[in-house]
C-alpha positions in Angstrom: -24.0 6.7 49.0 -21.1 6.3 46.6 -19.8 2.8 45.8 -16.2 1.8 46.7 -14.1 0.7 43.8 -13.4 -3.1 44.2 -10.4 -3.5 41.9 -7.2 -1.7 40.9 -8.5 -0.9 37.4 -11.6 0.9 38.8 -9.4 2.8 41.3 -7.1 4.0 38.5 -10.1 5.0 36.5 -11.5 7.0 39.4 -8.1 8.7 40.1 -7.9 9.7 36.4 -11.4 11.1 36.3 -11.5 12.9 39.8 -7.7 13.7 40.2 -8.3 12.9 43.9 -5.0 13.1 45.9 -3.3 14.6 42.8 0.2 15.9 43.8 1.5 17.5 40.6 0.2 19.8 37.9 1.3 20.1 34.2 0.8 23.4 32.4 0.1 22.2 28.9 0.2 23.9 25.5 0.4 27.6 24.7 -2.5 28.3 27.0 -0.8 26.5 29.9 -4.0 24.5 30.6 -3.6 23.0 34.1 -3.8 19.1 34.1 -3.4 17.4 37.4 -1.7 14.1 38.0 -0.1 11.7 40.6 3.7 11.6 40.8 4.1 8.0 41.7 1.8 6.7 38.9 3.4 8.9 36.2 6.9 8.2 37.3 6.4 4.5 37.1 4.8 4.7 33.6 7.2 7.0 31.9 11.0 7.5 32.6 10.7 10.9 30.8 8.0 12.1 33.1 9.8 10.8 36.1 12.9 12.8 35.2 10.7 15.9 34.9 9.2 15.4 38.3 12.6 14.7 39.9 14.0 18.0 38.7 11.4 20.0 40.6 11.9 19.9 44.4 8.4 20.8 45.4 5.6 19.0 47.2 3.2 19.9 44.4 5.3 20.8 41.4 3.9 22.8 38.4 5.6 21.6 35.2 5.2 23.3 31.8 4.6 21.1 28.8 5.1 23.2 25.7 5.5 20.6 23.0 2.2 18.8 23.4 -1.4 20.0 23.0 -3.9 19.5 25.9 -6.0 17.0 24.0 -3.0 14.9 23.1 -1.6 15.0 26.7 -5.0 13.9 28.0 -4.9 10.9 25.7 -1.5 10.0 27.0 -2.6 10.3 30.7 -5.7 8.3 29.9 -3.6 5.5 28.6 -1.2 5.6 31.6 -4.1 5.5 34.2 -6.6 3.2 32.4 -4.6 1.3 29.7 -7.1 2.7 27.1 -6.1 4.0 23.7 -8.7 6.8 23.2 -7.8 8.9 20.1 -9.4 10.1 16.9 -8.1 10.7 13.4 -7.3 14.3 14.0 -4.8 13.7 16.8 -3.6 10.2 16.3 -0.3 11.2 14.7 0.4 13.7 17.5 -0.3 11.0 20.1 2.1 8.7 18.4 4.8 11.5 18.7 4.0 12.0 22.4 4.1 8.3 23.0 7.7 8.2 21.5 8.6 11.3 23.4 7.5 10.0 26.8 8.8 6.4 26.0 5.5 4.6 26.3 5.9 1.4 24.1 2.5 0.0 25.2 0.8 3.0 23.9 2.7 2.9 20.6 1.6 -0.7 20.1 -2.0 0.3 20.9 -1.9 3.1 18.4 -0.4 0.8 15.8 -3.5 -1.4 16.1 -5.8 1.6 16.1 -4.2 3.0 12.9 -4.2 -0.4 11.2 -7.8 -0.9 11.9 -8.7 2.4 10.4 -6.3 2.5 7.4 -7.8 3.6 4.1 -6.2 4.8 0.8 -6.7 8.3 2.1 -5.0 7.8 5.5 -2.3 5.3 4.6 0.5 7.7 3.6 0.2 9.7 6.8 0.3 6.4 8.8 3.2 5.2 6.7 5.2 8.3 7.5 5.0 7.3 11.2 6.6 3.9 10.6 8.7 4.5 7.5 12.0 4.2 9.3 11.1 1.2 11.5 12.4 -2.2 10.6 9.8 -4.6 12.1 6.4 -3.2 12.3 3.0 -4.8 11.6 1.6 -1.4 10.9 4.3 -0.8 8.3 3.5 -4.0 6.6 -0.2 -3.2 6.6 0.5 0.2 5.1 2.7 -1.3 2.3 -0.1 -3.9 1.6 -2.7 -1.2 1.1 -0.3 1.0 -1.0 0.5 -2.0 -3.3 -3.1 -3.3 -3.7 -4.9 0.0 -3.9 -2.1 2.1 -5.6 -4.4 4.0 -8.0 -6.6 5.1 -5.2 -3.6 6.2 -3.1 -2.0 8.1 -6.0 -5.3 9.9 -6.9 -6.2 11.0 -3.4 -5.4 14.5 -2.2 -3.3 13.1 0.6 -0.6 12.0 -2.0 0.5 15.6 -2.7 0.4 16.4 1.1 2.9 13.6 2.0 6.6 14.2 2.8 9.4 13.6 0.3 10.6 10.5 2.0 7.2 8.9 1.8 6.8 9.7 -1.9 10.3 8.3 -2.7 9.5 5.1 -0.6 6.3 4.7 -2.6 7.9 5.1 -6.0 10.6 2.7 -4.9 8.2 -0.1 -4.0 7.9 -3.2 -6.1 4.6 -4.7 -7.3 2.4 -1.7 -7.3 -1.1 -2.1 -8.8 -0.7 0.2 -11.7 -1.4 0.0 -15.4 2.0 1.3 -16.3 4.7 3.7 -15.1 2.6 6.5 -16.6 0.5 6.3 -13.5 3.6 7.1 -11.4 4.8 9.9 -13.7 1.4 11.6 -13.6 1.3 11.4 -9.8 4.9 12.8 -9.5 3.8 15.6 -11.8 0.8 16.5 -9.6 3.1 16.3 -6.5 5.7 18.6 -8.0 3.2 21.2 -9.1 1.4 21.2 -5.7 4.6 21.6 -3.7 6.9 23.7 -6.0 9.6 21.0 -5.7 13.2 21.9 -6.4 15.1 20.2 -9.3 17.0 17.8 -7.1 13.8 16.4 -5.5 12.1 16.1 -8.9 15.0 14.1 -10.4 15.1 11.8 -7.2 11.5 11.0 -7.9 11.9 10.5 -11.7 14.9 8.3 -11.0 12.6 5.7 -9.4 10.3 5.4 -12.5 11.1 2.6 -14.9 10.8 4.6 -18.2 12.5 1.8 -20.2 9.4 -0.4 -19.5 7.2 1.8 -21.6 6.4 1.3 -25.3 7.5 4.2 -27.6 3.8 5.3 -28.0 3.4 5.3 -24.3 6.4 7.4 -23.7 5.1 9.8 -26.4 1.8 10.0 -24.4 4.0 10.8 -21.2 5.7 13.7 -22.8 2.4 15.3 -23.8 1.2 15.2 -20.2 4.3 16.4 -18.2 7.0 19.0 -18.3 9.2 17.4 -15.7 11.5 15.8 -18.2 14.1 18.0 -20.0 14.5 17.6 -23.8 17.8 15.9 -23.2 16.3 13.4 -20.8 13.4 12.7 -23.1 15.8 12.0 -26.1 18.0 9.8 -24.0 15.1 7.7 -22.7 13.3 7.4 -26.0 16.6 6.4 -27.7 17.1 3.5 -25.2 13.4 2.5 -25.4 13.7 2.0 -29.1 17.2 0.5 -29.1 18.7 -0.9 -26.0 22.3 -0.4 -27.2 21.8 3.2 -28.2 24.9 5.4 -27.9 22.7 8.4 -26.8 23.5 9.3 -23.3 20.9 8.0 -20.8 19.8 10.4 -18.0 22.3 9.9 -15.1 20.8 8.2 -12.1 17.6 7.1 -13.9 16.5 3.5 -13.6 17.8 1.1 -16.2 15.2 -1.6 -15.2 13.0 -2.7 -18.1 10.6 -4.9 -16.1 7.3 -3.3 -15.2 6.7 -2.4 -11.6 3.7 -4.6 -11.5 5.5 -7.7 -12.7 4.9 -9.6 -9.5 1.4 -10.3 -10.8 2.5 -11.3 -14.3 6.2 -12.0 -15.1 6.8 -12.6 -18.8 9.6 -15.1 -19.5 10.2 -16.6 -22.9 9.6 -20.3 -23.1 9.8 -21.7 -26.6 6.8 -20.4 -28.6 4.9 -19.6 -25.5 5.0 -16.6 -23.2 5.0 -17.7 -19.5 3.2 -15.5 -17.0 3.3 -16.1 -13.3 0.4 -14.7 -11.3 0.2 -14.8 -7.5 -3.1 -13.8 -5.8 -2.6 -13.0 -2.2 -5.3 -13.5 0.5 -7.4 -15.6 -1.8 -10.2 -16.1 0.6 -10.7 -12.4 0.7 -10.6 -12.3 -3.1 -13.3 -14.9 -3.3 -15.5 -12.8 -1.0 -15.0 -9.8 -3.2 -15.4 -11.6 -6.5 -18.9 -13.3 -6.1 -21.3 -13.5 -9.0 -20.4 -10.9 -11.6 -17.5 -9.5 -9.8 -13.9 -10.2 -10.8 -10.3 -9.5 -9.5 -8.1 -8.1 -12.4 -4.3 -8.4 -12.7 -2.2 -5.5 -13.7 -1.8 -4.8 -17.4 1.0 -6.6 -19.1 2.4 -6.5 -22.7 2.8 -9.2 -25.2 3.1 -9.1 -29.0 2.9 -5.2 -28.7 -0.6 -5.5 -27.2 -2.0 -4.7 -23.8 -3.4 -7.7 -21.9 -5.0 -8.5 -18.6 -6.0 -11.7 -16.8 -8.8 -11.8 -14.3 -9.8 -14.2 -11.7 -13.5 -14.7 -11.3 -15.8 -16.5 -8.8 -18.5 -18.0 -10.9 -21.8 -19.4 -9.6 -24.2 -21.4 -11.6 -26.7 -24.3 -11.2 -23.9 -26.9 -11.3 -21.7 -25.3 -8.6 -19.3 -22.5 -7.5 -16.1 -22.3 -9.5 -12.9 -20.2 -9.9 -12.2 -19.3 -13.6 -9.4 -17.5 -15.2 -10.0 -15.2 -18.1 -7.9 -13.4 -20.7 -8.7 -10.0 -22.1 -7.0 -7.9 -24.8 -7.1 -4.2 -25.3 -7.3 -3.7 -29.1 -6.3 -0.1 -29.3 -5.7 1.6 -32.7 -6.3 -1.6 -34.6 -8.2 -1.6 -37.9 -11.6 -3.4 -37.9 -10.1 -6.1 -40.2 -7.3 -7.0 -37.7 -7.4 -10.3 -35.9 -5.2 -13.0 -34.5 -5.5 -16.5 -33.0 -4.6 -16.7 -29.3 -3.7 -19.7 -27.3 -4.1 -19.4 -23.5 -3.2 -22.1 -21.0 -3.6 -22.0 -17.2 -1.7 -24.1 -14.9 -2.4 -24.6 -11.1 -0.6 -26.9 -8.7 -3.1 -29.3 -7.0 -1.7 -31.7 -4.5 1.9 -30.7 -5.6 1.3 -31.6 -9.3 0.4 -29.1 -12.1 -3.0 -29.3 -13.8 -3.1 -27.7 -17.2 -6.2 -26.4 -19.2 -5.6 -25.3 -22.8 -7.8 -22.5 -24.3 -8.2 -21.0 -27.7 -9.9 -17.9 -28.9 -10.0 -15.6 -32.0 -9.7 -11.9 -31.2 -10.8 -9.0 -33.5 -11.3 -5.3 -33.1 -14.9 -5.5 -34.0 -15.6 -8.3 -31.5 -13.6 -7.6 -28.5 -14.5 -10.5 -26.1 -12.7 -12.0 -23.1 -12.3 -15.7 -23.0 -11.9 -17.9 -20.0 -12.5 -21.4 -18.5 -13.4 -22.8 -15.2 -10.3 -24.1 -13.3 -11.4 -25.6 -10.1 -14.4 -25.7 -7.7 -14.2 -23.3 -4.8 -14.5 -26.3 -2.4 -11.5 -28.0 -4.0 -9.5 -24.8 -4.0 -10.1 -24.4 -0.3 -9.5 -28.0 0.6 -6.2 -28.1 2.6 -5.6 -31.7 1.3 -5.2 -30.3 -2.2 -2.5 -27.8 -1.1 -3.5 -25.1 -3.6 -3.1 -22.4 -1.1 0.2 -21.4 0.5 0.4 -18.7 3.1 -3.0 -17.6 2.1 -2.1 -17.2 -1.6 -2.7 -19.0 -4.8 -0.2 -19.0 -7.7 -1.2 -19.6 -11.2 0.9 -19.9 -14.3 -0.4 -18.7 -17.7 1.1 -19.6 -21.0 0.1 -17.4 -24.1 0.9 -17.6 -27.7 -0.3 -15.9 -30.9 0.1 -16.8 -34.5 
């Protein structure tokens, strides 16, 4: 004996599965696969389906659906009947399109949550294309967060060259990407242009987003050896303005005149007396602590000081005396003779209970002994203590001061 459904949800589930009392049929896709449904249920759920059904004056209408594949249409109906978002990565973007076409905002929200839960550097650009032109979307924010924090993985993945032009321009226009320099963006654009045989207008639109003036002369020389996207005239104009900011050589029309590096949200150099001031904001610090246990560390983007490449990294250190957060300074001594050395002064400042706490550090650097130097700043328990007010909106902001002589 079959059991009788005892609630409306079970009834809807049974109607979806058995199509009992169905009074309409949709002929879906090129093969016109018949999919049965119930006019009243579908009319209430979607104004678009209601209009389709109203236009056919038959007891059991048969309505062609040519713009949606059967698997996608079934996912739409399953949501309408059971309030369930049942998709996979192969059809999710098509279901998003169908949800928009059939005006199903609840399904769109469910799809946003599904996509956000399954975002990776490989899938983020496809997801971003779905929400690129929206103004207030949690999924859009999540996509941008992944693009900014895992930029190198996103740029290196094969999905980058498959993305549409609008997405590429949006990525190149973003602030605070986690890149070593603008060379990372130039190499990615070069790959994209070669893969897609881009026209000259598209290429120049991409190049215009890159902050060439933030590069050192030797970096720009390296750029010219790895790409053919820049014309000789463009290259001459850019190099002239890198070397001398008041150069009378014509700078490429439409190209960015910004000199600050794209990653300057992590470290923003501003001259303060004899010291260079660097502001470092670490978002989602609790997640950072989980990722940086024992020997692990979270590195900043590269910044430039005294014509050298530097990085600061935040490290969660455990030892017999406790669990601490430390900040560490590292220098890349490229093309320096073995006899080269300099004294470096490094100070970290962190606001605790609204006041700044400073720790001064000193280290001698040399090409033959390239060692990082750091110091414990605060215990993890003190950092996480809400009474100390170190964390604001999930983030911790450090200030670093660096000087050489």
